C-alpha positions, 0 to 999 in steps of 0.5 A: 498853951500847953496841956499837961499830962493827965488831961483831956484830948485837945479837941477842936470845938464848934462853940456857941455863944453859949458856951463863950459866955459861960464856958462848961469847962468852966464848972462841971465836975465828975467822971466826965467834966472836960480839963481846964482847957479852953480848947475841950469847952464844949456846951452842956449836952441833954444827953451825954451819950449822944453829942451834936452832930459835928461834935468831937468828944472831950470825956477824960475816959473817951475809949482808946483802941490799943492796937496791936498793930500800932507802932512809933518809928524812932528815926537816929538824926545822923542817918535823917540828914538830907542826901543832895540828889543830883537829878530827879526830885530830892528826899520827901519829907512831912511837918505834924501840926505846929500851933505856933511853936517856930523854935522848935519847928526851926530846931526840928527842921534844923535835926533833919539838915532842912534849914541852916543855923540861920534859919535858912532852906539848905537842902537843895531838891528836898520836898517838905510839905506842912499838914497845917495846924500851924496857928492857935495855941502856941506862942508865934502863929504868924511867924510860923507862917511867914517861915513856911512863906519864906522856906516855899520861896528859898526850896523853889529856888534851890530846885526842891519844894516847902508846901502846906496843906490846910487844917482845921485852924486855918478854917477856924482863923480864917472866920475869926478874921473875915466873920467875926461875931457873925451868928452861923447855924450849928447843931449846938445852937448859935455859934460864932467863929471869933466865941470858936477860935477863942475857945481853942487857943486862939492867940490875941498877938497872931490876930494883931498881927494877921495881914491880908497876904498871910489870910490868901495864902491861907485860903489858898491852901490845898485840903488833900495831895497824893505824893510817893504813893502818901496821900496827905491829909490833915485831918483823919477823917474820912469827911473829904469823902463830903467834897470830891471823888478826885484830890482835885474835886476836893482841893477844888470844892473847898477854895470855891467855899472859902471864896464864895465867903458864905460864914454857914458854908465856912462853919460846915467845912470847918466843923468837918475837918474837925473830926477825928479818931476815923481811923483809930477803932474798930473798922479804922482800917476800912475807913482810910482804904476808902480814902486809898481807894477813893484818892489813890495812894498806898497809905494815909500821913495826918496831923491833927489828932496828937499821937498819946491820945490816939495811944492813950498814953497821956498819964494820970490826973494825979500823976503830979510828977508826970513830965508829959508824953513820950512821943519817940515818932511817928504812929503807926496804925490801922493795919499799917495804914495809918501814920499819923503825925502830930506828936502833942507839941502843945501838950509837952510832946514833940514836935515831927518832922520825918522823912517818907516813906517809913518801912513797911 
């Protein structure tokens, strides 16, 4: 599912049953109207300035801070080809949100020399990390998961690795499959995973093809990792601090919550992983430092929030000729401490695959 330029940010909604029956975006008008993108549906708020706990903003006029220290990094594909290291770990790469765009993913991996023309691992000892959000909105989320699972085996056999983190959409798909229309506790009223999944771009073809081994793979994904001084997470939020004071503790807590199979617990986890923009505004660098001080690393690398919205570069509603946002590469911000990797592929942006480290 593609969002056109000028529409509001793609923001995951912890949708209520009321939303699902009569989505708020259908009838809203005025300066704070939501876009027609179903992922932007939100319950009507009694006070639009005070959204319920757990909801992220959806208004088109969401304030955006254009910091003077932000840069986008453009990397020459010819320079970015993977060198074959004779000994030791290979080069490190990260991949932003894929959201079911399998063809775009394969093309981006080929451009970096990580897979060959047949889509097989050809990068030797290279290390590849996906930052989560494999499904929803795009056409082939299950195909993306199948590819990542296969590359994990092929990379390991070649002496490298291909690993993945858990995004909020993995939690959403797990919840929709496990709990369906079971009501869960929500600050905005009665909610269900099924309604939230559909409102956030859930694809029936993905649900039809979802198998037990996909569910088991998603349920075992870690939430946080530190590699070569890079703290890797999916969401640009400090909510990870709620689950432990070490990387191991956070990952163990998340796995235990999923294993307990309690709908309310998993919903709360999804709700917190859906929060965003913690590193963008005033105090953003301090928020990043709180995570780095707790979990280690010198820079945080995340997906989740599309770079065009972090930059405020989303075009205009009235610009019918707009070709969509232009994303040249990762977005470095928060005093140079944060690297955003969601290039906005769902809104005609770019699916980013980037070698680390970036220049300081």
